[in-house]
C-alpha positions in Angstrom: -9.8 55.4 -72.3 -6.7 54.4 -70.5 -7.6 56.8 -67.7 -11.0 55.3 -67.3 -9.7 51.8 -67.2 -7.2 52.7 -64.5 -9.9 54.3 -62.4 -12.1 51.2 -62.9 -9.4 49.0 -61.7 -8.7 51.1 -58.6 -12.4 51.0 -57.7 -12.5 47.2 -58.2 -9.4 46.8 -56.1 -10.9 48.9 -53.3 -14.1 46.8 -53.4 -12.0 43.6 -52.9 -9.9 45.0 -50.2 -12.8 46.1 -48.1 -15.0 43.1 -48.5 -16.4 42.9 -45.0 -16.4 40.2 -42.4 -19.0 37.5 -42.7 -22.3 37.9 -40.7 -21.2 35.0 -38.5 -17.9 36.6 -37.7 -19.5 40.0 -37.0 -21.8 38.4 -34.4 -18.9 36.7 -32.7 -16.9 39.9 -32.6 -19.8 41.7 -30.9 -20.0 39.2 -28.1 -19.4 40.6 -24.6 -18.5 37.4 -22.7 -16.4 34.3 -23.5 -19.3 32.0 -23.0 -21.4 33.9 -25.5 -18.6 34.1 -28.1 -17.7 30.5 -27.7 -21.3 29.3 -28.2 -21.7 31.3 -31.3 -18.3 30.2 -32.7 -19.1 26.5 -32.1 -22.5 26.8 -33.8 -21.3 28.8 -36.8 -17.7 27.6 -37.4 -18.6 26.3 -40.8 -20.2 29.7 -41.7 -16.9 31.5 -41.4 -15.5 32.0 -44.9 -11.9 30.9 -44.5 -9.0 30.2 -42.1 -8.4 33.9 -41.6 -11.9 34.4 -40.3 -11.6 31.4 -38.0 -8.3 32.8 -36.6 -10.0 36.1 -36.0 -12.9 34.5 -34.2 -10.7 32.4 -31.9 -8.6 35.5 -31.3 -11.8 37.2 -30.0 -12.1 34.3 -27.5 -8.5 35.0 -26.4 -9.4 38.6 -25.9 -12.4 37.8 -23.8 -10.7 35.1 -21.7 -7.8 37.5 -21.0 -10.2 40.3 -20.0 -11.6 38.0 -17.3 -8.2 36.7 -16.2 -6.6 40.2 -16.0 -9.5 41.6 -14.1 -9.4 39.0 -11.4 -5.6 38.9 -11.3 -5.4 42.7 -10.9 -7.8 42.5 -7.9 -5.8 39.7 -6.4 -2.6 41.8 -6.8 -4.2 44.9 -5.4 -5.4 42.9 -2.3 -1.8 41.7 -1.7 -0.2 45.1 -2.2 -2.8 47.3 -0.5 -3.8 44.7 2.2 -7.3 44.9 0.9 -9.9 42.1 0.8 -11.9 42.6 -2.4 -13.6 39.5 -3.7 -11.6 37.6 -6.3 -13.2 34.9 -8.5 -10.4 32.4 -8.3 -12.3 29.7 -10.1 -13.2 32.1 -12.9 -9.6 33.3 -13.1 -8.4 29.7 -13.4 -11.0 28.8 -16.1 -10.1 32.0 -18.0 -6.5 31.0 -18.0 -7.4 27.6 -19.4 -9.7 29.2 -22.0 -7.1 31.7 -23.1 -4.5 29.0 -23.7 -6.8 26.7 -25.6 -8.2 29.5 -27.7 -4.8 30.9 -28.5 -3.5 27.5 -29.7 -6.7 27.0 -31.8 -6.3 30.5 -33.2 -2.7 29.8 -34.2 -3.8 26.6 -36.0 -5.8 28.7 -38.5 -3.5 31.7 -38.3 -0.7 29.5 -39.7 -2.7 28.3 -42.7 -1.8 29.7 -46.2 -3.8 32.7 -47.4 -5.4 33.0 -50.9 -2.0 33.7 -52.3 -0.5 30.5 -50.8 1.5 32.5 -48.2 1.6 32.1 -44.5 1.2 35.5 -42.9 0.0 35.1 -39.3 -1.7 38.1 -37.8 -2.1 37.0 -34.2 0.8 34.6 -33.3 3.3 37.1 -32.0 0.8 39.0 -29.8 -0.8 35.8 -28.5 2.4 34.0 -27.6 3.5 37.1 -25.7 0.4 37.7 -23.7 -0.9 34.2 -23.2 2.4 32.4 -22.2 2.7 34.1 -18.7 -1.0 33.4 -18.1 -0.4 29.7 -18.9 1.5 29.3 -15.6 -1.8 29.9 -13.8 -2.8 26.4 -14.9 -0.3 25.0 -12.5 -1.9 26.9 -9.6 -5.4 25.9 -10.9 -4.5 22.3 -10.8 -3.1 22.6 -7.3 -6.3 24.3 -6.2 -8.3 21.4 -7.6 -6.0 18.9 -6.0 -6.3 20.6 -2.6 -10.1 20.3 -3.0 -9.6 16.6 -3.9 -11.0 17.3 -7.4 -8.7 15.1 -9.4 -10.8 15.5 -12.6 -10.2 19.3 -12.6 -6.5 18.9 -11.6 -6.0 16.6 -14.6 -7.9 19.1 -16.8 -5.7 22.0 -15.9 -2.4 20.2 -15.7 -2.9 18.3 -19.0 -3.6 21.6 -20.7 -0.4 23.0 -19.1 1.7 20.1 -20.3 0.1 19.8 -23.8 0.4 23.5 -24.6 4.2 23.4 -24.0 4.5 21.5 -27.3 2.3 24.1 -29.2 4.2 25.8 -32.0 2.7 29.1 -30.9 4.9 28.9 -27.8 8.0 27.5 -29.4 10.2 30.5 -28.8 9.0 31.3 -25.2 11.3 31.2 -22.3 10.8 28.1 -20.2 13.0 29.1 -17.3 10.1 29.6 -14.8 8.4 26.3 -15.5 11.6 24.2 -15.5 11.6 23.3 -11.8 8.1 21.8 -11.9 7.1 21.0 -15.5 8.2 17.4 -15.4 6.6 16.8 -12.0 3.3 18.2 -13.3 3.5 15.9 -16.3 4.1 12.9 -14.0 1.1 13.8 -11.8 -1.0 14.1 -14.9 0.1 10.7 -15.9 -0.9 9.3 -12.5 -4.4 10.8 -12.9 -4.8 9.4 -16.4 -3.6 6.0 -15.1 -6.1 6.1 -12.3 -8.8 6.8 -14.9 -7.5 3.9 -17.1 -6.5 6.3 -19.9 -3.4 4.3 -20.6 -2.2 5.9 -23.8 -2.5 9.4 -22.2 -0.8 8.1 -19.0 2.1 6.8 -21.0 2.4 10.1 -23.0 2.7 12.2 -19.9 4.9 9.7 -18.1 7.4 9.7 -21.0 7.4 13.5 -21.0 8.3 13.4 -17.3 11.1 10.8 -17.9 13.0 13.4 -19.9 13.8 15.3 -16.7 16.6 13.7 -14.7 15.0 14.7 -11.4 11.8 12.9 -12.3 13.2 10.0 -14.2 13.1 7.3 -11.6 9.6 8.1 -10.4 8.3 8.4 -13.9 10.0 5.2 -15.0 8.4 3.3 -12.1 5.1 4.8 -13.1 5.6 3.7 -16.7 6.4 0.2 -15.6 3.3 0.1 -13.5 1.2 1.3 -16.4 2.7 -1.3 -18.8 2.2 -4.0 -16.2 -1.3 -3.2 -15.3 -4.0 -5.9 -15.4 -2.0 -8.8 -16.7 -4.5 -11.6 -17.2 -2.9 -14.0 -19.7 0.5 -15.4 -20.5 0.4 -13.3 -23.6 -0.1 -10.2 -21.5 2.9 -11.2 -19.4 5.1 -11.9 -22.4 4.2 -8.5 -23.9 5.0 -6.8 -20.6 8.3 -8.7 -20.4 9.2 -7.5 -23.9 8.4 -3.9 -23.0 10.6 -4.2 -19.9 13.4 -5.6 -21.9 13.1 -2.8 -24.4 13.2 -0.2 -21.6 16.2 -1.9 -20.1 18.0 -1.8 -23.5 17.4 1.9 -23.5 18.5 2.3 -19.8 21.0 -0.5 -19.2 22.2 1.1 -15.9 18.8 1.0 -14.3 18.8 -1.9 -11.8 15.1 -1.5 -11.0 14.3 -2.7 -14.5 16.8 -5.5 -14.2 15.2 -6.7 -11.1 11.7 -6.4 -12.6 12.7 -8.5 -15.6 14.3 -11.1 -13.3 11.2 -11.2 -11.1 8.9 -11.6 -14.2 10.9 -14.6 -15.4 10.6 -16.1 -11.9 6.9 -15.5 -11.7 6.5 -17.2 -15.1 8.4 -20.2 -13.7 11.4 -19.6 -15.9 14.2 -20.0 -13.3 17.0 -20.6 -15.8 16.0 -17.5 -17.8 15.8 -15.5 -14.6 19.4 -16.5 -13.6 20.6 -15.8 -17.1 19.4 -12.2 -16.8 21.5 -11.9 -13.6 24.5 -13.6 -15.2 24.4 -11.3 -18.2 24.3 -8.3 -15.9 27.2 -9.6 -13.9 29.2 -10.3 -17.1 28.9 -6.6 -17.9 29.5 -5.5 -14.3 30.8 -8.0 -11.7 29.9 -5.5 -9.0 26.3 -5.1 -9.9 24.7 -5.1 -6.4 21.2 -6.1 -7.5 22.4 -9.0 -9.7 24.7 -10.3 -6.9 21.9 -10.0 -4.2 19.2 -11.6 -6.3 21.4 -14.4 -7.5 22.5 -15.1 -3.9 19.0 -15.2 -2.7 17.9 -17.4 -5.6 20.6 -20.0 -4.9 20.1 -20.1 -1.1 18.4 -23.5 -0.9 19.9 -25.3 -3.9 23.5 -24.0 -3.7 24.1 -22.3 -0.3 27.9 -22.1 -0.8 27.5 -20.2 -4.1 24.7 -18.2 -2.6 26.9 -17.1 0.4 29.7 -16.1 -2.0 27.4 -13.9 -4.0 25.8 -12.4 -0.8 29.3 -11.7 0.6 30.1 -9.6 -2.4 26.8 -7.8 -2.2 27.4 -7.1 1.5 30.8 -5.6 0.7 29.1 -3.2 -1.7 26.4 -2.2 0.8 27.3 -3.3 4.3 24.4 -1.2 5.8 21.7 -3.1 3.9 19.9 -5.1 6.6 18.1 -7.3 4.2 21.3 -8.5 2.5 23.0 -9.0 5.9 20.1 -11.1 7.0 20.2 -13.2 3.8 24.0 -13.7 4.2 23.5 -14.8 7.8 20.7 -17.2 6.6 22.9 -18.6 3.9 25.6 -19.3 6.5 23.1 -21.1 8.7 22.0 -23.3 5.9 25.6 -24.1 5.1 26.3 -25.0 8.8 23.4 -27.5 8.9 25.2 -29.8 6.4 28.6 -29.7 8.0 29.4 -32.9 9.8 32.4 -31.7 11.7 31.1 -30.1 14.9 33.9 -27.6 15.3 33.6 -26.4 11.7 29.9 -26.3 12.0 30.0 -24.2 15.1 32.5 -21.9 13.4 30.0 -21.2 10.6 27.1 -20.8 13.0 29.2 -18.2 15.0 29.8 -16.3 11.8 26.1 -16.5 10.9 25.2 -15.1 14.4 27.6 -12.2 13.9 25.7 -11.2 10.8 22.3 -11.8 12.4 23.3 -9.5 15.2 24.5 -6.9 12.7 21.1 -7.1 11.0 19.4 -6.6 14.3 21.5 -3.5 15.0 20.8 -2.1 11.5 17.1 -2.8 11.6 15.9 -3.3 15.2 12.2 -2.9 14.3 12.4 -5.4 11.4 11.1 -2.8 8.9 13.1 -4.3 6.0 14.4 -7.6 7.2 12.7 -10.2 9.3 15.8 -11.6 11.0 14.1 -12.8 14.2 13.3 -16.5 13.7 16.4 -17.5 11.7 18.6 -15.7 14.3 17.0 -17.6 17.1 17.5 -20.8 15.2 21.2 -20.1 14.8 21.5 -19.4 18.5 19.6 -22.6 19.3 21.8 -24.8 17.1 25.1 -23.2 18.4 24.3 -22.8 22.2 21.4 -25.2 22.8 17.8 -24.6 23.9 18.4 -23.6 27.5 21.3 -21.2 27.1 20.5 -17.6 28.2 21.6 -16.3 24.9 19.2 -18.6 23.1 16.4 -17.5 25.4 17.1 -13.9 24.7 17.1 -14.5 21.0 13.8 -16.4 21.3 12.3 -13.4 23.0 13.3 -11.2 20.1 12.2 -13.5 17.3 
């Protein structure tokens, strides 16, 4: 009796172990092309009996995508090595790379689910991470091909998949050395495309990824500010944007571009005292903050020219090759001179103003950054008179 029972149990165990794949999975596994397998999987996903079957089905998609990719890639390599010119389906290869990455990530989602015993025992993760990770780099080339063809939609499609898949747990242990030089730049460009398509949440996501790279930080930060400040229609919009700027500045207190943007926002909202406080707070932390000195000097030019000149002199000492600051310093001196009653003293200040105007002209002869022409002529006019040859020359250059 005991012997019979043992045999019965063994037979029962064998029956359970070899319970076959579901009909839906069998059909998917018989597919010859990615498109065929994907169509069947999408239409019969709910007919697959469990997570293990779904993982197996998606792994079949990975197999078929890689078959296409490897075939075209091998032909491309052969052409390069053997100097041949066999046709290569570049578009098909790019799409196969995209399909392989997406299918591998989806496969891993089910592969990591607990089995009937409550244990996680992935069957495909190691192999897929090894074989798909190198293929994933093709998404960068695919995006560049699309960009060259001015197909921004496809560029966004390929590059977003490249960036998104970096965070997939399937690839957590993969070596990122090869992608390091360009990963953040691709993320930023993807953010730009999303911004252009008004997908603001996605644009911010990719921009913030790019900001993690020191090389891309400034450009990505500027993009983030542009996204946050897009389409401001009401005062509430402006206040929200200002709050976002202040939060960013608190996170990056050394970033003077943010400081200047906050200052400008207060000015645009008619909050002059708040604008000046922003600059004063910055100068309290760093008396040599060039942006704060320059902006405060420019702000005070008409109301307090003496204080403005003092600020602009300090800014000039920090950046003597900045033509715009030199022009504003010269302008401030001219404004001061207008209110001096003593002729000798007045001419002395105009002479100094002209020295800086001439310096601005030398630094920026084409007036690309500073329009020094008219104010320079005015200083010459007030010092030398209308008919002096030096005044005439300045008039010709205004």
